[in-house]
N, C-alpha and C positions, 0 to 999 in steps of 0.2 A: 530495441537492438542497440548494439552499444556503434558509438562514433570509429569511423574509420580510421584506422592506426596511423598517424600518418610517417612514425620511421618505415613502415611497410611501403610508403611510395616511396622510399627511397630504392626501392629492388621492384618499383614494376619498370618495364623494359618500354621503350620510347620507341615509334614503329611511325611510317608516312602515313598524312590525312588520307581519312576514306576517298576510293571514288566516287564520284557522285553515276547515280541510280542509269545514267545517260551510257557510259562507258563501260556498262556489265556486260556479260556474256550470260548465258540461261544455268551454266554449270556454277554450282557455288566456288568452290576451287581446290586447286588442286594434293592440300595437305589434306583437308576433310573425306569422310566418307561419303557416300552419298545418302547416310541417315543424319547427316550431322547439318545444322544449319544455326550460323550466328548473324544476327542483322543486327544494325544499329540506326535507331530512328531519333532523328530530334527535330524540334518547329521551330521553326522562322521565319521569320514577314509572312505569316500566316498561312503557311504551306509548312506539310511534312516533308522531309528530308530522308533518305533511306541509304544503306549501302550495307555492303557486305566486309563483314569482320572476317579478317586472314585465320585466326585459328581458334574454334569455339570449346576446346579443351584449355585453353590460359587463361585463366581469371585477371592476371595482372594484367597482361597485354589489353584486354578489353578493357579492363575499369581506364589505362590510359589513353587509347583512341575515344572514349565515351569523353575525358577529361578536352580532350581536343575539340570537342567536335558539340562541346555544349553551349543552348545558348538558356534566356531566360525558365524556360520549363527544364531546364537541364538536355541529357541525354540519355536512351535505352538501351540497353540491348537483350533482344529477344533470343533466342540462343534454343535449340531441340539438339539431344543428344540418344543416337542412336534406336529409336522411334522408342525411347524409355522412360525419357523425363522432359522438360524445360526447365532453363533458370532465369530469370528477369533482373540485371543489371542497370541499375538506375544513379548517375550522376549527377548532384544537382546542388552546383557549388562545391565545398569542399566537404558534403553529407553524401555518403555510397551509401543504397540501401542493396538488399542482396535477396532474393527469393527463391528458396528449390521446390519443386512441386512435388518431390517424392523424398522425404529425407532417407529414406532408408536405400536409395541409390546411392550413398555413400560408403556402403558397405563393399557396391563391384567399381565405381567409377572412379577417378580419382579426381576429376576435374569436379564433382561434389562433393567428395573430402574438401577439398582445397577450396571450394566455395562455406562450406562450414565453417574451418580452419580461420579462415578472413575474420566470417562473423562471428563468431570465439561464441559457438552455438556447439552442443554436444553433439557428438555423431551416436547415430543410434546404434540400438541393441539388437539382435539378430532376430530377435520375436517380436520387434518391433510393428505395430499395421503400418503402411504406407500413410505419411502425413503430410502435407506441406510445411514446409517452415521455413523462420525468415520474416522480411519486414511484410508484412499482410496489408498493407498499404500502403502498397508503393505507388500501385496507380492510382490510388483515390481521388486525388486533386484534379485528374486528368478524365475524371469519369467513371473509372472503376470499380467499385467498392471490394471490399475485402470480403463480403460474402460470393459477390460473382465472382471474385479467384479461385476461392475455395470450391465455389460448384463444378468451376469450369473444371479442376483436379478434381476433383470428386468422379468426374462422367466418365467411365472407363470404354466408352464406345468409340471414344476419341484420341489418336496418335497425336504425341507433343505437338508437331507440326500445324497442325489442325487446330489445336487449343491455342499456339501463337496463333494463326490464322484469324481465332473469333479474337482475342484479344487487341489484333490488328484493329479487326473491324470497330471493335467497339469506340478505338480509339480513335478511328478517322483515316487510318490510312490502310485497308484491309485489301484495297483494289493496286496500289504501289507494292504492298505488302507481295501477295500473291502474282504480279508482274514479274518482280526480281527475284523470286525462285520458281517460276516457269511454273504456277502451282493449281 
């Protein structure tokens, strides 16, 4: 996957640091609908910290937020859109990794199309099968291999928020994730 274009960083909007979990209510935010979620997670001092991201449809804003929260292990955004697909974004130093659970969603959702454009990945054709796209090893150093991630994407019985909950469980912050989103 190509490196993140530093020129694009100038276009990324800055915003306030995420609130801590203790200060959050059970609803996600007023600007998202009930099916969209965006959670940031970062690991510091031996524990995971989670916070809600304000707009799950703004990739640039999420990247900016992750940059402000990253630690030695970087920061991760877990995003679910409209019960259709999920997005993973990871910022580790100057490297940005992007993952989309279903490439064909870029045909119907501007946020998925934006992710593919930022990652310099091709927009799929109408007749293509659903397939994950992006950095498949995005969570490999944290204990979730590309095979596990791919298998999770292939599980048609799970909604995207349930897939993200499975990822959170695998990485070790499943209880915090469920509590934050009142799952």
